[in-house]
Each structure stands twice: as C-alpha cells, then as structure tokens.
N, C-alpha and C positions, 0 to 999 in steps of 0.2 A: 532659353531666356526669353521671356515675354515682355517686350517693351511697349508700353501703352503711352502714346503721345497724344495729349489732348490739344485742343485749340489754344488753351491758355498757355501751355508750354511752348507751342509753336510760335505764338505771337511774342512771347517773352524772348525766345531765341532770336526771332527776326529783329526785334528792337535792339537787342544786345549786339547782333551782327552789324546793324546799320550804325550804331554808335561807335563800334570799333573801327569801322571803315572811315568814318568822318572825323575821328579823333585827331587832334593836332598835338604837337609837342607841348608837354607841360614843363614850364620853366619855374623852378623854385630858386630864387636868388635874392640877393639884397640890393640889387641895382635899381629897382623901381621905387619911386617915391610916392605912389598913389596912396598907400595906406600907412605911410611913415608916421603921420601925426596921430592917427588912431592907435597904432601900435605903441608909440611912445606914451600916449596918455594912458592906455590900458595897462601897460607895464608899470608905469608910475603909480597907478592906483593899486595894483595888486601887490607890488613890493614896497609901497609907501605906507602912509598912515591908514588908508582905507583897508588894505590887506591885513595890516596888523590888528585893526579893529574887528574885522571879520574873523580872523584867526582867534583872537581873544574871546569873542562871542561864542565861537564853536566850542572852545575848551570850557568856557563857563557853563554853557547849556549842557555839555556832556557831563560836567561835574554835578550839576543839579540833578540831572536824570540818573546819574550813578548813585547819588545819595538816596534818591526817591525809590529806585528799584533795588538797591543794595546789590548792584551788579557793576563790575568795572568796565564793561564793554562800551557804554556810551562815552565815557571820558577818553578811552583809547581811540574811539572814532573821532572825537574832537581834536585830539593831539595829532592823529594821522592826517586829518584835514588841514590842520595848521602847517604841518611839515609839507604836505602836498602843495599848499598854496604858496609856500616860500620857494620851493626848489623846482617845481614844474616849469615855470616860465623860462628859467635858465636852460633847462634840459630841452625844451621845445625850440628855443632860439638856437641852441647848438645843433640840433638835428636838422632844422630847416636851413641853416647856413652852412652845412657841411658840404664839402666838395669831394669829388672822387678823383 
C-alpha cells in the first residue's frame, strides 16, 4: 500500500491534533442566560405570526410554481418547508436540552 502524504495533509493533521489537545469540555445545557433573549425572540418569530407567514408564502409560491410547471413537486416542497418550520424548533430544543 503506497501512502502519499503531502504537506497539505500533514498541516491539516497537525492543526487537527493541536485543536484536539487544547479542546475543553463542551457544555450544552439550559442554565446559561446569555442567549436566552435571542432564543426566545427567534422561537417566537418562527412559531408565531412570522413563521406562519413564511410557511404560507412557501406553500403559495409552491402552488404557483406547480401550476406553472404542471408538476406537483414545488407545492410538496412548500408543504414540507412549512412542516419543517413548525416542528424543527421543538425537536432541536428537545435534543439540546436532553440529559444522559
């Protein structure tokens, strides 16, 4: 087996090794309040009237494109985006606040 290590690969490995050695513990919890106001505002926008407006616009644009192309895929994409916009914040919150 012929392994060819270039300077680019060696430098990338060296950088990855240094970052691994100096890495500290990553803490994902809900105890910090630094980003609480941003999180609350963004969650309110996504799940409130702003999110509903964006979801409705995605479905409407998908419907218009579906009619124009005579293809059901754009409206399905719009519906998928609307469902994604509604449920993903809850899923992400559940994942990030999970404890082992």
